[in-house]
C-alpha positions in Angstrom: 8.3 -4.7 -4.7 5.9 -7.6 -4.9 5.0 -10.3 -2.2 2.8 -13.4 -2.5 0.9 -14.6 0.1 0.7 -17.9 1.7 -1.8 -18.8 4.5 -1.4 -21.7 7.8 1.8 -22.6 5.4 3.0 -25.8 7.8 5.5 -28.5 7.2 2.6 -30.8 5.5 1.4 -28.9 2.8 -2.2 -30.3 3.1 -2.5 -27.7 5.7 -1.7 -24.9 3.7 -4.0 -22.9 2.6 -3.2 -19.9 0.4 -4.8 -17.1 2.1 -6.8 -15.6 4.3 -11.1 -15.5 3.7 -10.5 -11.3 2.8 -7.7 -10.6 0.2 -8.7 -7.6 -1.4 -8.4 -8.0 -4.8 -10.7 -11.6 -4.8 -13.7 -9.4 -2.9 -13.3 -6.3 -5.1 -12.9 -8.1 -8.2 -14.7 -11.4 -8.3 -14.3 -14.2 -10.6 -13.7 -12.9 -13.4 -13.3 -16.2 -16.2 -14.2 -19.7 -15.7 -13.0 -22.6 -17.5 -13.1 -26.4 -17.8 -12.2 -29.3 -15.1 -10.2 -31.6 -17.1 -12.4 -34.8 -18.2 -10.4 -36.6 -21.0 -7.0 -37.7 -21.7 -5.0 -34.8 -23.5 -1.6 -34.5 -25.3 0.5 -31.6 -25.5 3.9 -30.3 -25.9 3.7 -27.8 -22.7 2.0 -28.0 -19.5 1.9 -25.2 -17.2 0.8 -25.8 -13.9 -0.6 -23.0 -11.8 -3.1 -20.7 -13.2 -1.5 -17.2 -11.6 0.1 -14.4 -12.5 3.1 -16.3 -13.1 1.4 -19.2 -15.0 -0.4 -16.8 -17.1 3.3 -14.9 -18.1 4.7 -17.2 -18.9 1.5 -19.5 -20.9 1.5 -16.6 -22.5 5.7 -16.3 -23.4 5.5 -20.5 -23.8 2.4 -19.8 -26.9 4.0 -16.9 -28.9 7.0 -19.1 -29.4 4.7 -21.6 -30.9 3.9 -23.9 -28.6 1.0 -25.9 -27.8 0.0 -24.7 -24.3 -2.0 -26.6 -21.8 -2.8 -24.9 -18.3 -3.4 -26.4 -15.2 -4.8 -25.4 -11.8 -6.1 -27.4 -8.9 -8.2 -23.9 -8.1 -10.3 -21.7 -9.8 -7.7 -18.9 -11.6 -5.8 -16.9 -9.9 -7.5 -17.2 -6.1 -4.2 -18.6 -5.1 -1.4 -16.5 -3.6 -2.3 -14.1 -7.0 -5.6 -12.9 -5.0 -3.0 -11.8 -2.5 -0.2 -10.3 -3.5 0.3 -6.8 -2.9 1.7 -6.7 -7.0 4.6 -3.9 -5.7 6.3 -4.2 -8.9 9.9 -2.9 -8.0 13.1 -3.3 -9.6 14.7 -4.2 -6.5 16.3 -6.9 -5.1 15.7 -7.9 -1.1 18.7 -8.2 -1.4 20.4 -4.1 -1.8 22.4 -4.0 -4.6 25.9 -3.6 -2.3 25.2 -6.4 -0.5 23.9 -8.4 -4.2 27.4 -6.8 -5.4 29.3 -9.2 -2.2 28.3 -12.2 -2.9 28.2 -12.8 -6.7 29.8 -9.7 -8.1 29.1 -6.3 -9.2 28.8 -7.4 -12.9 26.4 -10.0 -12.0 24.3 -8.1 -9.4 24.6 -4.8 -11.5 23.1 -7.1 -14.3 20.3 -8.6 -12.3 19.1 -4.9 -11.2 19.3 -3.8 -14.7 17.0 -6.4 -15.5 14.2 -6.0 -12.8 14.2 -2.3 -14.5 13.6 -3.8 -17.8 10.7 -6.1 -16.3 9.1 -3.6 -15.2 9.0 -1.7 -18.6 8.1 -4.7 -20.0 5.1 -5.6 -17.8 3.4 -2.2 -19.0 4.7 -2.6 -22.5 2.6 -5.9 -22.2 -0.5 -4.5 -20.8 -0.5 -1.7 -23.5 -0.1 -4.3 -25.8 -3.2 -6.4 -25.2 -5.1 -3.0 -23.5 -5.8 -4.8 -20.4 -7.8 -3.6 -17.7 -5.4 -4.1 -14.3 -5.1 -0.8 -12.9 -1.3 -0.6 -13.9 0.2 2.2 -13.2 4.4 3.3 -13.4 5.2 4.9 -10.6 8.0 6.3 -8.9 9.8 3.8 -6.0 11.0 5.8 -2.7 13.7 3.7 -0.1 13.2 5.6 3.3 15.8 5.3 5.6 14.0 4.5 8.9 17.2 5.7 11.4 20.6 8.6 10.9 22.2 4.8 11.6 20.6 3.1 8.3 21.3 6.4 6.2 24.6 6.0 6.4 24.3 2.5 4.0 21.5 3.8 2.1 23.4 6.5 1.1 26.1 4.2 -0.1 23.4 1.9 -1.6 22.3 5.3 -4.0 26.1 6.0 -4.8 26.3 1.9 -6.2 23.1 2.4 -8.4 23.8 6.0 -9.7 27.3 4.9 -10.0 25.3 2.4 -13.1 22.6 4.6 -13.9 19.3 3.3 -12.6 17.6 6.3 -12.5 18.3 7.3 -8.8 18.1 10.6 -7.1 18.9 11.6 -3.6 16.5 13.3 -1.2 17.1 14.9 1.8 14.6 14.1 5.4 13.3 17.3 4.6 13.2 17.1 0.5 11.3 13.5 1.7 9.1 15.2 4.2 8.1 18.1 1.8 7.2 15.8 -1.0 5.7 13.3 0.4 4.8 13.9 3.9 7.2 11.0 5.5 9.4 11.5 8.7 12.2 9.9 7.6 16.7 10.1 7.4 16.6 10.3 4.2 15.8 8.3 0.9 16.9 6.9 -2.6 14.2 7.6 -5.2 13.7 5.9 -8.4 12.0 6.6 -10.9 11.2 3.3 -12.3 8.6 1.2 -10.7 4.8 0.1 -11.1 1.6 -0.8 -9.5 -1.3 -3.5 -10.6 -4.1 -5.4 -9.6 -2.4 -8.7 -10.2 -5.2 -10.3 -10.0 -6.9 -9.2 -12.9 -4.1 -8.9 -14.8 -3.6 -12.7 -14.4 -7.3 -13.4 -16.0 -6.7 -10.7 -18.8 -3.9 -13.1 -19.9 -4.9 -16.5 -19.3 -8.4 -15.2 -21.4 -6.2 -13.9 -23.9 -4.2 -17.0 -24.2 -7.6 -19.1 -24.6 -8.7 -17.4 -27.2 -5.5 -17.6 -29.0 -5.5 -21.8 -29.1 -4.3 -22.2 -24.6 -6.4 -24.8 -23.1 -7.3 -24.0 -19.7 -8.6 -26.4 -17.0 -9.2 -25.5 -13.3 -10.0 -27.3 -10.8 -7.9 -29.9 -11.3 -5.6 -32.2 -8.8 -2.6 -33.3 -10.2 -2.5 -36.9 -8.6 0.8 -38.4 -9.8 3.7 -37.1 -12.1 5.9 -39.9 -14.1 8.8 -38.0 -15.0 10.3 -39.8 -18.6 13.7 -39.3 -21.0 11.1 -38.5 -23.9 8.4 -36.4 -21.5 5.9 -36.1 -18.4 2.7 -37.9 -17.8 0.6 -36.5 -15.4 -3.0 -38.6 -13.7 -5.1 -36.1 -12.0 -7.5 -37.4 -8.8 -9.8 -38.4 -11.4 -8.6 -40.7 -13.4 -7.5 -38.7 -16.6 -3.4 -38.7 -17.9 -1.5 -35.5 -19.4 1.6 -36.8 -21.7 3.5 -33.5 -22.6 7.0 -33.1 -23.5 7.9 -30.1 -20.7 6.6 -29.9 -17.4 6.6 -25.8 -16.2 5.7 -25.6 -12.7 4.5 -21.9 -11.4 3.2 -23.1 -8.0 4.9 -21.2 -6.3 5.7 -21.9 -2.6 4.1 -26.0 -3.4 6.7 -26.8 -5.2 9.1 -26.5 -2.8 7.4 -29.8 -1.5 8.7 -31.1 -4.2 12.1 -30.0 -3.7 14.8 -31.9 -2.3 17.2 -29.1 -2.2 16.3 -26.2 -0.1 16.0 -22.6 -1.9 13.8 -20.2 0.2 13.2 -19.9 4.1 9.7 -19.0 4.9 8.3 -16.0 6.9 4.5 -14.3 7.8 3.9 -11.3 6.0 0.8 -9.7 6.9 -1.0 -6.4 4.9 -3.7 -3.8 5.3 -5.9 -2.3 3.3 -7.7 0.9 4.0 -11.0 2.6 2.8 -10.9 4.6 0.0 -9.7 8.4 -0.4 -8.2 9.1 3.3 -5.3 11.5 4.3 -2.8 10.6 3.0 -3.9 8.9 -0.2 -2.9 12.1 -2.4 0.7 12.8 -1.6 1.4 8.6 -2.0 -0.6 8.5 -5.0 2.9 8.1 -8.1 5.2 6.3 -5.6 5.3 2.9 -3.5 7.6 3.2 -0.1 9.7 0.9 2.2 11.9 1.0 4.7 15.2 -0.1 5.7 14.1 -1.1 9.1 14.0 -5.3 9.7 11.2 -6.1 9.3 10.6 -3.5 7.2 7.4 -1.5 6.4 5.6 -1.1 2.4 2.8 0.8 0.9 1.1 1.5 -1.8 -1.9 3.3 -3.2 -4.6 0.8 -5.3 -6.4 2.7 -8.5 -9.3 2.8 -6.5 -8.0 5.4 -3.7 -6.9 3.2 -1.3 -3.6 2.7 0.8 -2.2 -0.8 1.0 0.5 -1.0 3.8 2.1 -4.7 4.8 5.1 -5.8 7.1 5.6 -7.0 10.5 7.4 -10.1 9.0 7.7 -13.3 11.5 9.3 -16.6 11.5 6.5 -18.2 13.0 3.0 -17.9 13.2 0.0 -20.2 15.0 -2.8 -21.5 12.8 -4.7 -21.4 15.9 -4.5 -18.1 16.9 -4.5 -16.8 13.6 -7.5 -13.9 13.6 -5.8 -12.5 16.9 -2.5 -12.5 15.2 -3.8 -10.8 12.6 -5.2 -7.9 14.8 -2.2 -7.5 16.9 -0.3 -7.2 13.7 -2.4 -4.6 12.3 -1.8 -3.0 15.6 1.6 -2.8 15.4 1.5 -1.7 11.3 -1.0 1.2 12.8 1.6 2.2 15.9 4.9 2.3 12.9 2.8 4.0 9.7 1.9 6.7 12.9 5.2 7.0 13.4 5.8 7.9 9.9 3.3 9.3 8.6 1.0 11.7 11.4 -2.6 12.1 11.1 -2.3 9.5 8.1 -6.4 8.8 9.0 -5.9 5.1 8.1 -9.1 3.1 8.6 -8.6 -0.7 8.1 -10.9 -2.4 5.0 -9.1 -5.4 4.5 -6.4 -6.7 6.3 -4.7 -10.1 5.6 -1.7 -12.1 6.5 0.2 -15.3 4.7 4.0 -16.4 4.6 7.0 -15.3 1.2 9.9 -17.1 0.8 13.2 -15.3 1.1 16.7 -16.5 -0.8 20.0 -16.9 0.5 21.0 -14.3 -2.8 17.4 -12.3 -3.1 17.5 -14.1 -6.6 14.7 -16.4 -8.0 15.0 -19.8 -9.1 14.6 -20.6 -13.0 14.9 -23.3 -14.6 15.4 -27.3 -14.6 15.9 -28.8 -11.5 18.3 -31.4 -11.7 15.9 -33.8 -9.0 13.4 -33.6 -12.5 13.7 -34.6 -16.2 11.9 -32.4 -18.5 10.9 -29.9 -15.4 11.9 -26.4 -15.5 11.0 -24.1 -12.3 9.7 -20.6 -11.8 9.7 -19.4 -8.4 9.9 -15.8 -8.1 10.5 -15.5 -4.0 11.2 -12.0 -2.3 9.7 -9.0 -3.1 9.9 -9.5 -6.4 7.7 -12.3 -7.8 5.9 -10.2 -10.7 9.7 -8.7 -11.9 11.3 -12.3 -11.7 8.3 -14.0 -13.4 8.8 -11.0 -16.6 11.9 -11.8 -16.7 11.2 -15.8 -16.6 9.0 -15.2 -19.9 12.5 -15.1 -22.3 14.7 -17.6 -19.6 11.4 -20.5 -20.4 11.7 -20.0 -24.4 15.4 -19.8 -24.4 15.2 -23.1 -22.0 12.7 -24.8 -24.2 14.8 -23.9 -27.7 18.0 -25.4 -26.4 19.8 -21.6 -26.1 21.3 -20.1 -22.9 20.0 -17.1 -21.5 22.2 -14.0 -20.2 20.4 -14.6 -16.5 20.2 -18.5 -16.8 23.5 -19.0 -14.0 22.8 -16.7 -11.7 18.7 -18.1 -10.8 20.3 -21.7 -11.4 18.9 -24.3 -9.1 22.5 -25.3 -6.7 23.8 -22.4 -7.1 
């Protein structure tokens, strides 16, 4: 389950910050690759706006499909929300399968869940194929009941997933304690999950595409966009023109400022990363953990032996007290961690906070919006941004070729 973090997200995008000043992945990796700003007028077939993990995945697929692609980002590559994502790759949608079934039907809900399973496998295969150094590891996922009451519906969720052969098993509270040292009231163990350094992955993918002919321009801000029947023209703040057939928006929450349709509610969330090799890391090294509480707690280990925990979501934020709130939320996260993993040895090394989006059904918005001609959007809200973006690779290419994709109806605008 992956969260994209934005900082100081206000109603007006001018006051938006994407992350805090100390995102773990950016400090850990530094600036891996740099590209020039756009200093000329250009024409191409496809423009991908956004040089984060979503733009990296989508542009890779579009380039593979034979299109001429230009990527543009107003920041340096990967330095938006991608540098602060938790990168927990889980097939589970924020909406439990039993609840999603009530909203879109059992057959459709199962299809969306199984698409997530395939997406985790696909991204692993892509990393192996391109030999990308990004800390990718296949893991299991543990969905734990935080209370006796929660265990009742969680067992129902297990039965539904097990019915459709999603590779799950039920663990008693005793088994969870024995295997993982976690106090709970039972859990679903899923065999398909993974973790990754999304910042490294985005840089690796984009650099690979750059080497195969994709043009990349960072530090290039778009001031104006005109949509025509036969294409799109973008004007940069420095007065240069980019003409294309289609523009694909992979700019995350910033895209919502363009849309009249309300596609997501926004919440503030927090995360912390420990020092290396703390006491509880060994038992958690091969599993991603999240619980049934509201807001839920989630955790994973990193490839360099740290524990990342997050949660404490809130619908409000006060930018002027950001540091104080972050410290207070960290203490609450530590209190929750201590309650379920006693003697965990957690010592904070990094922490940050920011906004993530939640849709009414937990599903992304991928495809055309009726508000704009020749524009496609990839908005992977919720805890599955990266896995939704992997699914978008096929969906967007199908749309560019005028073909129908089995998932596009579930992820459409105006639903």
